[in-house]
C-alpha positions in Angstrom: 0.0 0.0 0.0 1.4 3.4 -1.0 2.3 5.8 1.8 0.7 9.3 1.7 4.0 10.8 0.5 4.4 8.1 -2.2 0.8 8.7 -3.4 1.5 12.4 -3.7 4.6 11.7 -5.8 2.5 9.4 -8.1 -0.1 12.1 -8.5 2.4 14.7 -9.4 4.0 12.2 -11.9 0.6 11.6 -13.5 0.1 15.4 -13.7 3.4 15.8 -15.6 2.5 13.0 -18.0 -1.0 14.4 -18.8 -2.0 16.0 -22.1 0.6 18.6 -23.2 -2.2 20.9 -24.2 -3.1 21.3 -20.5 0.4 21.9 -19.2 2.0 25.3 -18.6 3.9 26.6 -21.6 5.6 29.6 -20.2 8.9 28.9 -21.8 8.4 28.3 -25.5 12.2 28.6 -26.1 15.3 28.5 -23.9 15.9 25.9 -21.3 14.2 25.3 -17.9 17.0 26.9 -15.9 17.4 30.0 -18.1 14.0 30.8 -19.8 13.9 33.6 -22.4 11.0 35.2 -20.5 11.8 36.2 -16.9 9.8 33.9 -14.6 8.9 33.8 -10.9 7.8 30.5 -9.4 6.3 30.0 -6.0 6.1 26.5 -4.5 4.4 25.4 -1.3 4.7 21.9 0.4 2.6 21.3 3.4 1.7 17.7 4.3 -1.9 17.5 5.6 -3.0 20.8 4.0 -5.5 21.2 1.1 -3.7 21.1 -1.2 -0.5 19.5 0.1 1.6 20.8 -2.8 1.3 23.5 -5.4 3.4 25.4 -7.9 2.4 28.9 -9.2 4.4 30.2 -12.1 4.2 33.8 -13.5 6.3 35.3 -16.3 6.9 38.9 -17.2 4.3 38.8 -19.9 1.6 38.2 -17.2 1.1 34.6 -18.3 0.6 32.2 -15.4 0.2 28.5 -14.6 -0.9 26.7 -11.5 -0.6 23.1 -10.5 -1.6 21.4 -7.3 -1.9 17.9 -5.8 -2.7 16.2 -2.5 -5.4 17.1 0.0 -8.9 15.6 0.7 -11.5 18.2 -0.4 -13.9 17.1 -3.1 -11.4 15.6 -5.6 -9.5 13.4 -3.1 -6.2 14.9 -4.0 -6.5 14.5 -7.8 -3.9 16.6 -9.6 -5.2 20.0 -10.9 -3.7 22.4 -13.4 -4.8 25.7 -15.0 -3.3 28.4 -17.1 -4.5 32.0 -17.0 -3.4 35.6 -17.3 -3.0 38.0 -14.4 -3.5 41.7 -14.3 -0.5 43.8 -15.5 -0.4 45.7 -12.2 -0.3 42.4 -10.3 2.5 41.2 -12.5 4.4 44.5 -11.9 4.0 44.2 -8.2 5.3 40.6 -8.2 8.4 41.6 -10.2 9.0 44.7 -8.2 9.0 42.7 -5.0 11.3 40.1 -6.7 13.8 42.9 -7.5 13.5 44.1 -3.9 14.5 40.6 -2.7 17.6 40.5 -5.1 15.8 38.0 -7.3 15.7 35.6 -4.3 19.5 35.5 -4.2 19.3 35.7 -0.3 18.1 33.8 2.7 14.8 35.2 4.0 13.9 32.4 6.4 13.3 33.6 10.0 15.8 31.9 12.4 15.6 34.0 15.6 13.0 31.8 17.3 10.4 29.1 16.8 7.6 29.8 14.4 4.6 27.6 13.8 5.0 25.6 10.6 2.8 26.9 7.8 4.3 25.0 4.8 7.7 25.0 3.2 7.7 27.8 0.7 10.2 28.3 -2.1 10.5 31.4 -4.3 12.4 31.0 -7.5 13.5 33.5 -10.2 14.9 32.6 -13.6 15.8 34.5 -16.8 18.3 34.1 -19.6 21.2 34.9 -17.2 20.1 34.2 -13.6 18.5 31.3 -11.7 18.1 31.9 -7.9 15.8 30.5 -5.2 15.2 30.8 -1.5 13.2 28.6 0.8 11.5 29.5 4.1 8.7 28.7 6.5 8.1 32.3 7.6 10.0 35.5 7.0 10.3 38.8 8.9 11.3 40.5 5.7 8.5 42.8 4.7 8.9 42.3 0.9 9.0 38.5 1.3 5.8 38.6 3.4 4.0 40.9 0.9 5.0 38.7 -2.0 4.0 35.5 -0.1 0.6 36.9 0.8 0.0 38.0 -2.8 1.0 34.6 -4.3 -0.9 32.6 -1.7 -3.9 34.8 -2.4 -3.8 33.9 -6.1 -3.4 30.2 -5.2 -6.4 30.4 -2.8 -8.5 32.0 -5.5 -7.7 29.2 -8.0 -8.5 26.5 -5.4 -11.9 28.1 -4.9 -12.3 28.0 -8.7 -11.5 24.3 -8.6 -14.1 23.7 -5.9 -16.8 25.7 -7.7 -16.2 23.7 -10.9 -16.6 20.5 -9.0 -19.7 21.5 -7.0 -21.4 23.0 -10.0 -21.1 19.6 -11.7 -21.6 17.2 -8.8 -23.2 19.0 -5.8 -25.1 22.1 -6.7 -26.6 22.3 -3.2 -23.1 22.7 -1.9 -22.4 25.8 -3.9 -24.1 28.2 -1.5 -21.8 27.2 1.5 -18.7 27.4 -0.7 -19.7 30.8 -2.2 -20.4 32.1 1.3 -17.0 31.0 2.5 -15.4 32.5 -0.6 -17.1 35.8 0.0 -15.9 35.9 3.6 -12.3 35.1 2.5 -12.5 37.8 -0.2 -13.8 40.3 2.3 -10.7 39.6 4.5 -8.4 40.5 1.6 -7.2 36.9 1.2 -8.0 36.4 -2.4 -6.1 37.9 -5.4 -7.0 38.0 -9.1 -10.6 37.2 -8.5 -11.4 38.2 -12.1 -9.8 34.9 -13.2 -12.9 33.1 -11.9 -15.4 35.3 -13.7 -16.4 32.5 -16.2 -17.2 30.1 -13.4 -19.1 32.8 -11.4 -21.0 33.9 -14.5 -21.9 30.3 -15.2 -23.3 29.8 -11.7 -25.1 33.1 -11.7 -26.9 32.3 -14.9 -27.8 28.7 -14.1 -31.5 28.5 -13.2 -31.0 25.0 -11.7 -28.8 26.5 -8.9 -30.5 27.9 -5.8 -31.2 31.7 -6.1 -29.3 32.4 -2.9 -26.2 30.9 -4.4 -26.7 32.7 -7.6 -26.9 36.0 -5.7 -23.6 35.2 -4.0 -22.0 34.5 -7.3 -23.3 37.9 -8.6 -21.9 39.6 -5.5 -18.5 38.0 -6.1 -18.6 39.1 -9.7 -19.2 42.7 -8.6 -16.3 42.4 -6.2 -14.1 41.1 -9.1 -15.3 44.0 -11.3 -14.5 46.5 -8.5 -11.1 45.0 -8.0 -10.5 45.3 -11.8 -11.6 49.0 -11.6 -9.2 49.6 -8.8 -6.4 47.9 -10.8 -7.2 50.1 -13.8 -7.2 53.3 -11.7 -3.9 52.3 -10.2 -2.5 51.7 -13.7 -3.6 55.2 -14.7 -2.1 56.8 -11.7 1.2 55.0 -12.2 1.5 56.2 -15.8 1.0 59.9 -14.9 
């Protein structure tokens, strides 16, 4: 019988062998260590969490890819992958913080005392000339914390999208509770790039077979996503003046 760790490795192997059309293609030329397009990668490994492992990759053209595996919610740890595009201002923020952290060519792990384990995190940067990475549980470096919060917020958003897809297909009665939780997390500022889920939210909001209360929550989240996009556009205008 496979151990939990072995099962996770098998799941990740299957993910890497799945259809090429579903895999991130953020480096059409160049090699993995030195991509032509500058790329930031955030990896989290946290046994027992949902998910237990994920990788979020974002390049300087704002293309992004996310892969996760492990965990017990809904899909029983099935591998998951999605490609998407982030807002230009979010991309700029990620790369500005990356520069502030010397492209991760430094140790940011807090070592002055014991900190509760919240997953092993690894930030990586690669371009045609550089390839650096740093790993940590928690950091007292403000730039590292801000970047971690932003990237984890994107990952949390995508996992909500995964749950909404599953519930919309298999458990429509469960959508209301998930959308309520999602709205609460969004209100606490723990989601990022909510507009990426607009297609799922629009599909739920327009589905007459879904409870009206759930459809209302989906519409409210769409309004929140639109408001966030408006804020992003305003910031972009301010930044160009």
